[in-house]
N, C-alpha and C positions, 0 to 999 in steps of 0.2 A: 572443358567446363568439368567441375566439379561433380564426380558422381558419385561419391559414397564419404563416409565420416567412421574415423575408426577410435574407438574409446579404448583406451589403455588402463587396465585395472590393477592396483596395488591393495596389498593387504597391510593394516599398519600393525605393527609389533609393539610390545611394551617398550617404552624407551629405558635404554642401558644407561647405566652411570658411567663417566669419565672417569679415570683416576683411581678405582678401586672402590672400596666401600666409603670412603670419606668423602669422595668427590660430590659436589652439590651440583654440577653442571650433568644435564642429560643429553642423549644423543637419540633422535627419532630414528626408526628404520623402519622403511616402507620395502615389502616384500613383493617383487613384481609376479603378478600370476598369469597374464595373458593380455590378449586384445579381442575384440569384437567388432567386426566389418559390418555395418549398416549401409545398404544401398539407399540413396536419397531418394529414387523412386517408390520404394516402400512406405516412406513416411512424409511424401509431398501432400500439401493440401492445409486447410484451417483446423482439421479433425486430428487429433492426437491418434497415432496408432500405437498398438500394443502388441510385443511378440518376444517370443523366445529365439535367442541369438546363441550358436555356438561359441565358447571362449576357445580361441586358438591359444595354447601354452606358449610361452618363449621358451629359448635352449633349455634343455635336459638340465635338472640341477639335483644334486644329492641323491644318483641313483634312478631318479625318474625317468621316462623313455620320451623324448620329445614328441609332441602329437598324439600322445596315448590319452589327453584327457578328454573326458566324456562331458563335461562340466558347460552349462548352460546359464545364461542371464536373461532375464525379462527386463526389456526395455520399453517405456513409453516416451513417444517424441513426436515431434513434426518437423516438418522443413517448408519455409515459405520464402519464395522469391518475390520480393515486392519492388515494384517499380515507383519511384517517385517523381512526379511530374513537376515543373517550374512552379513557383508559388502563384503565379497569376493565374493559372488552371483551377486552382482551389478557392479564390477568392470569393463566389457567390456560395459556395459550399461552407464555407467559414463565417460568412457574415448570417447564414440561416441558422449555424450552431450557436453563435452570439447572441442572436435576438429570440431564439425560437427553443432554446434547450430544454425548456421547462415542458412544452408540449411534445416533444421528442420522448423525455423520461416519462411521462403521465401516459403517453400513449402506446410505447413499447414495454413497459416493466411489467405488467401481469403476463405478457406473452414470452419472456426470456426464462431461460434457462440459468441456472446458478452460475456457470462458467461464462455464459454469454454476458450477464449481469457484470461480473467481474471485469471481462475484456472492454466493454463499452464504458463503465465508470473509468477504467484506468486510463483510456484514450481521451475521454470527454476532458478528465480533470487536467491532462497536459494542454489539451488544445485550448481551453478555457483560462488556465493559468497564463499561457502565452498571451491572448488576446485581453487580460485584466479583468476575466468574468469568474474566476475561480472562486472568490470569496463570495458572489453574491449567489452562486450556484449551490455552494456548501451550505450557506446559510439559509437558503430556501429549503434544502434538502432535510435541515436539522428541523426546522421549523415545521416541514410534514410528518417527519418521523414523530415528532410531539404530538400532532394531531392524530397520526396513525394508531399509536400505542394507547391513547387515552389514559385511564385509569390503571392501564398495566404497565407501568413505569419501568419493571423489570425488564421489559423487553427492549428496550431503547438501545438501537445500536446492536442488538446480540441476536438479529434475524438476517437472513440472507435477501437483504435488500439494496436498491441501488445505492441508497444513502450510506449503509454500512460499508460498501464497496468504495465509494468514492472517498469517504473519509480516512478509509485504511491507505488508499492510493497516495491521498494529499499529505497526510502525514508522513509517509516515507518520502516525498518531494522534498518538501520544505524543512524537514524535522531531521535530516540526517546529520548538521553539525550538533544540534540541541542533543541528538542521541550518543554520539561519540564524545562530547564534552560532559555529559552526565554520567554514563554508564562504561565509556570506555577502557579507563584505567582500572575501574573496580571489576568489570568482567575479565580482563586480562590477568590481574593478578589471582583472580580464583581459578581461572584456568591453569595456571603454573603452579597452584598450591596444592600441596600435600594433606592439607588440614581437612578433617571431617566435619562436616555440618550435620551429619545424620541425627534426626531427634525423635525417630521411631524406636522405642527401645526394642521391638521385635528385628530391628536390622542392625542393631550395633551393641557391642559388648557393654554390661551395665556399668562397668568403670568408666567408661568412655562418655557415657550420656550426658552428663553435667558439664563437660568441657565442650561438648557439642553444642549443646544448647547455648552455651557463651558465645561460640562462634557464630552461631546463627543470628543470636541478638544483636550483637556488634556489628554482623555484617549487614543485616537490615537497616540498622542506625545508619552507618555511612552510605547505604543506597539511597534511603530517604533524604537524607541531607544533601546529595548530589542533586537529586530530582527537584527537590523543592527550594534550591539558593542557587541555582545556576539561571538566573534569569538572565544575565547577559547574552545567554545563547538561545532563549526561548523564541521562536518564530513568531514575529510581529503578527503574520498572515493568521495562525491559530488565535492568537490575543483578539484580533479582529471579528474571526467568525465566533468564537466564544462568547465575545461581548454582545452579539447580535443574540445569539441563544440565551443568553443571560435577560436581555430585555424582553424577548419573546415570553421567556417563562414569568416573568415578573407581570407583564400586560396580563396573562392568563391567571394570574394568581395562583402560581404553582413555581415560586421562586426556589424552593426544596428540592425540585427535578433538576437544575443546573447540575447539581452534585453528581446526580446519577449519569447526566448526559456525558459529564466529562470524564467520569470514571468508565463510562463503558466505551469513550472513544482514544483519550490519550492512553490510559491505563491498559485498559482490557485488549484494545486493538493495536497499541504500538509498543509502550513501553514494556510492559510484561511479556509479550511475545518476545521482544527482543532479547529480554534475559532467557527465555526457555530456548531460543535457539539462536544465539549471538552468531554464528557464522552467517545465515541468512539476511542479517541485518547489518554486515560490516563491522561487528565488534570483534569479531576472532576470526583467525585464517582457517581455522578446521572446527568440526565437530568436537565439542568437549567430551573429555573423557567421563567415566561413570561418577567418580567423586565429584568431580567439576560440575557436572551437569547436576546431579542430584542437590548440591550447593544452592544453584542457581534456579532449579524447579522449587525447592523452600523459600527462597527470596522472593519469587513471583506469587508465591502464593501469599505471603505476608504482605506485600505491597498492594496486592491486588483486594485483599481483604480490608487494607487501611483505605482504600479508594473508596470501596463501597460502604465502608463504615460498618463493618459486619464482624462481630467477634467468631473465633471458632467455636464449632458446636461438637457433639458427639460423634458426628462422622468423623473428624479428624481427632480424636482424642489426644493423641499425641501433641497436637499443637495447641493446646489450652494454655500451657504456659508463656505462650506468646500474647495472651488476651490484655495482658498489664501492659505491655509494649502498645499495643494497639488503641486502647484507651487513651494512653499518656500524648499519644501523637494525631489524634484525632482533630484537635484544635489548630495546629499546624497544618494538616492537610486542608482544614476548610479555609484557612488564610491563604493557601497556595491557590486553590480554586478560585477564591475570590480576586487574588491579584491577577491571573492568568486571565480572567473575563473582565476585569475591568475596563470600560471605555476610557479611562483617563490618560493613559499612556504616561503614567507618571516613571516609570523604569524603562531605562534602556535596552530595547530587545534587539535580536538579530532579524535583518531581513533576508528574504530568498535571494540570493545573487547568483544562482544557477542558470543553465542555459536549456531553454526547450526547444528541440528542432521541429519547428512548426510544419514545414511541409511532409516531414516523416511522419508525424503522429495524424496529420490529414490524410495522407495515404492509408496507413493503418485503420482509421475510422472508416474511411471510404470504403474500405475491402470489408470491414467487418458489419457495417450497415448495408452493404449489398447484398452479403451472404444473408443475414438476418431477415431483410425484407422481401427476397425473393422466395423465402419459404412461407410468408405469411398470406392470409388470403385478401382478396381484393378491396374488401371494405377496409380493413386496416391500412392498406398501403394507400388509399383514397385520402384516408383521414389525414396523413402525414403529407401531402400534397403542398409545396410543390418539391419536397426534398428528394422523393424516387427520381422524379425527372432530371433534377439536378446531378444526383448519384450517375445517372446514366449517362450524361454529357460527359463526366469525367472519365467513365469505362470508354465511350467512342474514342477519347483521346490515347487510352491504352492499347486499343487494337480490338479486332474482331473477335478474339477469343475470350475477352472478358465478359462475365456473366451479366445480364441487364434483369431489371425490374420490370414486372409488367404493369404498365401504367394505362389508365382508363382514357379513351377517346374522348371521351364527352368533357373530360377536365381541360380547361385551358390555362394557359399560363399568366400569373397576375401580372397586369400591366405595371412598366416601370413608373416611378412616379414623375409627374410632367413638372417642367419649370413655370412656376406662376410669378411673375414679376411684380414686385411691390407696388402699390398704387401710388400712382403720380411718379413713377421712375424718371420719366424724362424731365421733369424738374430738378432733379438733384444728379442727374448723369454729368460725369467730366466732360464728357463729347459736347452736351448741351452748353454746360457752362463755358468751355473754351470756346464754340462759336459767338456765344455772346460777348467775351472779350475780343474776339476778332471784328465784331460789328462795331 
């Protein structure tokens, strides 16, 4: 069995031009530094472990002695060995989640840490997507978020709630194609470009400022058009959820809040983070260099302000020149929000065709809930009955070393539904009719 994992570290060096000063092609160089060995026994379990590990250098280069390095690196990691049972073992658990997810979230959310909320929301979204309940789940969470925030509209999807974490995970699940189709080419071009988009006069030469501002304005125009005109890749699932939120806002007499809900979910939690960290969202193979990162950061600022319908102020005085751009595009942004939240379905949009490994996700959720509930008080555990008993039965299948949840002996299992035959069944029974024909 595997007993340790080895990390190999390299230092990225400035790319060198090929073919002399006139060559356009660049060659990336990665200088090997050394390796770090981490025993799996030290990082096993659900909780992340953080520790210093000595860097073992590679063979001596350019006069340095092999093994003379005293460098260390701090690593935060965890290792989990997860057993996945046959799908039939999770049948009762899946049914409980499908029909009682609202009670589970309501009962647990006040007791969860931020990391537990993130893990629970992620696992639950994948399971409910697989059983066809994700739309209902996220629509309900959006409605609850609207009610929770009340008049504090600026807090919608901006706090560490289950609703925020769930919509984060769902957009990553169903929106990857849309993300690549809208921003993939744009981000790729910026990452390979040497153009400067720096708009802060304190960070660039005065002679470059005007051209930099032009680059930023044109880049934001391109990104905005890509986002708002690529309807063919927009996920139908998000359109269906947004349309429910739209109806909820209109019924509550708060139609204008819809713009804030979509701005704080689709833009604040998906599109703009993808611009800021493209390598984490599959838009770039590596972390962008400083000029590209700055260009993407400024673009994300503009797009987010556009989605918030908020001009730049004195806090970011160097961006005031973009307020004209924002004001001229607010109409198009409102049109986009209206289209992606329309229940009419007049535009052809993309439906998620990915695969969710349901047994794996149920196994992850079983371990997570068992860990969470085993640390809670008995009152909380009893309120979620019969879920703790169902989790324990799965643990029984996994073996005696699996943790169990303390269940009160006074609680009885809910009786299974009994079959009640329709009135006068015998009159309509095929057997009864057949006997009549024989007679």
